[in-house]
C-alpha positions in Angstrom: -72.0 -44.7 -125.4 -69.4 -43.0 -123.6 -65.9 -43.6 -122.3 -64.7 -45.2 -118.9 -61.1 -45.7 -117.7 -59.7 -47.9 -115.0 -56.1 -47.1 -114.0 -54.0 -48.9 -111.5 -51.3 -46.8 -109.7 -49.2 -47.6 -106.6 -51.4 -45.3 -104.5 -54.8 -47.2 -105.3 -57.3 -47.5 -108.2 -58.9 -44.8 -110.3 -62.1 -45.0 -112.2 -63.3 -42.2 -114.7 -65.9 -41.5 -117.1 -67.4 -38.7 -119.1 -70.8 -37.5 -118.3 -72.9 -37.8 -121.5 -75.8 -40.3 -122.0 -77.9 -40.5 -125.0 -81.7 -40.1 -124.5 -84.7 -40.3 -127.0 -87.9 -38.6 -126.9 -90.8 -39.5 -129.2 -93.2 -37.0 -130.5 -95.8 -38.3 -132.8 -94.0 -40.2 -135.5 -90.6 -38.4 -134.9 -87.9 -39.7 -132.5 -85.6 -37.0 -130.9 -82.0 -38.0 -129.7 -79.6 -35.9 -127.8 -77.1 -36.1 -124.9 -77.6 -35.1 -121.2 -75.3 -35.1 -118.3 -75.3 -37.7 -115.6 -72.6 -39.3 -113.4 -71.2 -42.7 -114.3 -68.8 -43.5 -111.6 -69.7 -43.9 -107.7 -67.7 -44.7 -104.7 -69.1 -46.5 -101.8 -69.5 -44.2 -98.8 -67.7 -46.4 -96.2 -65.2 -48.6 -98.1 -62.5 -48.3 -100.7 -64.6 -49.5 -103.5 -65.7 -47.8 -106.9 -67.9 -48.7 -109.6 -68.8 -47.2 -113.0 -70.6 -48.3 -116.3 -70.9 -47.5 -119.8 -73.7 -48.3 -122.3 -77.3 -48.7 -121.0 -78.3 -45.8 -119.4 -81.4 -46.9 -117.7 -82.1 -50.0 -115.5 -85.6 -51.0 -114.2 -87.0 -47.7 -115.1 -84.3 -45.7 -113.3 -81.3 -43.7 -114.4 -78.1 -46.3 -114.2 -76.5 -44.0 -111.6 -79.7 -43.7 -109.2 -79.9 -47.7 -109.7 -76.3 -48.2 -108.7 -76.5 -45.8 -105.9 -79.6 -48.0 -104.5 -77.4 -51.1 -105.1 -74.5 -49.6 -103.1 -76.9 -48.9 -100.1 -77.9 -52.5 -100.1 -74.3 -53.8 -100.2 -72.5 -52.0 -97.8 -70.9 -54.9 -95.9 -70.3 -57.7 -98.3 -66.7 -58.7 -99.6 -65.7 -57.4 -103.2 -66.2 -60.5 -104.8 -69.7 -61.2 -103.5 -70.5 -57.8 -104.4 -69.6 -58.5 -107.9 -71.6 -61.5 -108.0 -74.6 -59.7 -106.3 -74.3 -57.0 -109.1 -74.3 -59.6 -111.9 -77.5 -61.2 -110.3 -79.3 -57.8 -109.7 -78.7 -56.7 -113.3 -80.2 -59.7 -114.7 -83.1 -59.9 -112.3 -84.0 -56.1 -113.0 -83.4 -56.4 -116.8 -85.5 -59.6 -117.2 -88.6 -57.8 -118.5 -86.9 -55.2 -120.6 -87.8 -55.0 -124.2 -84.4 -54.3 -125.5 -81.0 -56.0 -124.8 -78.9 -52.8 -124.8 -75.1 -53.5 -124.1 -73.9 -52.6 -120.5 -70.5 -52.7 -119.3 -69.7 -52.3 -115.6 -66.3 -52.0 -113.5 -66.3 -52.8 -109.9 -62.8 -52.0 -108.3 -61.2 -52.3 -104.8 -59.0 -54.4 -102.6 -59.3 -57.8 -101.0 -57.1 -59.5 -98.3 -55.4 -62.5 -99.8 -52.3 -64.2 -98.2 -51.7 -61.5 -95.7 -51.5 -58.9 -98.4 -53.9 -56.3 -100.0 -54.7 -57.3 -103.6 -56.2 -55.1 -105.8 -59.2 -56.5 -108.0 -61.0 -55.0 -111.1 -64.2 -57.2 -111.8 -65.6 -56.8 -115.2 -69.5 -57.4 -115.5 -71.0 -57.2 -119.0 -74.0 -58.6 -121.1 -71.8 -57.7 -124.2 -69.8 -60.6 -125.2 -68.1 -59.1 -128.3 -66.7 -56.1 -129.6 -65.9 -54.5 -133.0 -64.1 -51.3 -134.0 -66.8 -49.1 -132.8 -68.5 -50.8 -129.9 -69.8 -53.8 -128.4 -71.6 -56.8 -130.1 -73.3 -60.1 -129.1 -75.5 -58.5 -126.5 -77.6 -61.4 -124.2 -79.7 -61.2 -121.6 -77.2 -62.8 -119.4 -74.3 -61.1 -117.6 -70.9 -62.4 -117.3 -68.6 -61.8 -114.3 -64.8 -62.0 -114.1 -61.8 -60.6 -112.2 -59.5 -58.9 -114.8 -56.2 -58.3 -112.8 -56.0 -62.1 -111.9 -56.4 -62.8 -115.7 -53.6 -60.7 -116.7 -51.4 -61.2 -113.6 -51.9 -64.5 -112.4 -48.6 -65.4 -110.5 -48.3 -62.1 -108.8 -49.4 -61.4 -105.3 -50.6 -58.0 -103.9 -47.2 -56.7 -103.0 -45.9 -57.9 -106.3 -48.8 -56.1 -108.2 -48.0 -53.0 -106.2 -44.3 -53.0 -107.2 -45.1 -53.5 -111.0 -47.8 -50.6 -110.7 -44.9 -48.5 -109.5 -42.7 -49.3 -112.3 -45.2 -48.8 -114.8 -46.4 -45.5 -113.3 -42.7 -44.2 -113.4 -42.7 -44.9 -116.9 -46.0 -43.3 -117.7 -47.5 -46.6 -118.7 -50.0 -47.2 -115.9 -52.0 -50.5 -115.9 -55.3 -49.6 -117.5 -58.7 -51.0 -118.9 -60.6 -48.7 -121.3 -64.3 -49.3 -122.1 -66.7 -47.3 -124.4 -67.2 -45.8 -128.0 -64.3 -46.2 -130.6 -61.5 -47.3 -128.4 -59.0 -47.4 -131.2 -59.4 -43.4 -131.3 -59.3 -43.1 -127.6 -56.3 -45.2 -127.1 -54.3 -43.1 -129.5 -55.4 -39.8 -127.9 -54.6 -41.1 -124.4 -51.2 -42.2 -125.3 -50.5 -38.9 -127.0 -51.9 -37.0 -123.8 -49.5 -39.1 -121.7 -46.6 -38.3 -123.7 -47.4 -34.8 -123.7 -47.9 -34.6 -119.9 -44.6 -36.5 -119.4 -42.9 -33.7 -121.4 -44.5 -31.1 -119.5 -43.7 -32.6 -116.1 -40.0 -33.6 -117.0 -38.8 -30.9 -119.6 -40.9 -27.9 -119.0 -38.6 -25.0 -117.6 -41.2 -23.5 -115.6 -41.7 -27.1 -113.8 -45.6 -26.3 -113.6 -46.4 -29.8 -112.3 -44.6 -32.6 -110.5 -44.8 -36.1 -110.8 -48.2 -37.4 -109.4 -47.6 -38.3 -105.9 -51.3 -39.1 -104.8 -54.4 -40.0 -106.2 -55.7 -36.6 -106.4 -53.1 -35.6 -108.8 -53.3 -39.0 -110.9 -57.0 -37.9 -111.1 -56.1 -34.9 -113.1 -54.1 -36.8 -115.5 -57.0 -39.3 -116.0 -59.4 -36.2 -116.4 -57.2 -34.8 -118.9 -57.4 -37.9 -121.2 -61.2 -38.2 -120.9 -61.9 -34.4 -121.5 -59.4 -34.6 -124.4 -61.6 -37.2 -126.2 -64.8 -35.2 -125.2 -63.0 -32.3 -127.2 -62.5 -34.8 -130.1 -66.3 -35.2 -130.3 -67.0 -31.6 -130.0 -64.8 -30.8 -132.8 -65.7 -33.7 -135.3 -69.1 -35.1 -134.5 -72.6 -33.5 -135.1 -74.4 -32.1 -131.8 -76.9 -35.1 -131.6 -73.7 -37.5 -131.9 -71.8 -36.1 -128.8 -71.6 -39.7 -127.4 -68.6 -38.6 -125.2 -68.5 -35.4 -123.4 -70.3 -33.3 -120.7 -67.5 -33.0 -118.3 -65.6 -36.0 -116.5 -66.0 -37.5 -113.1 -63.3 -39.4 -111.3 -63.5 -41.6 -108.2 -60.8 -43.8 -106.5 -60.1 -46.4 -104.1 -56.9 -45.9 -102.1 -54.7 -48.9 -101.4 -55.1 -49.7 -97.7 -52.3 -48.5 -95.7 -52.7 -51.0 -92.9 -51.6 -54.8 -92.9 -54.7 -57.4 -93.4 -55.5 -59.3 -90.3 -55.7 -62.9 -91.1 
């Protein structure tokens, strides 16, 4: 499965994930399963847009990251909402002949111009329409697409969302979305890691770290949370069940500094 984290801070949106994917190889009547590392988060080369996935690791005969890289190359200029719907349609089309309906969760994040302001958006694209304690359920051939920040903060404009993100970040409670395996365990570890880092930043006599002032620094805190979850799997799960691990990648979309042009 894996773990993916979206984090909104006043400097922008971060997207991080572990690198392990599960692969199976059949030899005669025996199926061997294990993990191999591949990236799960990617960034547009010319835009402040990022995308990541958990779940299904292959689309149309390609590793999911290569498939997404090709999709990015074909969608360099469209606006973010259109890209989200293009991605939904492309996934449905390329998976129409698949023999299995494995669950796949995708987050597409960036900024759009609205009412003269830059408003962050977190698009949620998925073919799993339910979940339980350990994973996703009700997997279908059809994908759904929705913008999640609007759902959570319906009355806020872009500037108000940024102000809220700043206050949440100051209290070490950034706005987040978590996707992946056993979110109950990850959420507990993530909360404890943030508390520990808050104590180190604010009370360590040697002052080894300052409060994060940019996306590069925030990415280190996000990476710490993902790597801690990977360490949990390494300590408590069998080698062939390392569903989370293999390191961590973090990409980000910077909050635009210029005013939108109407």
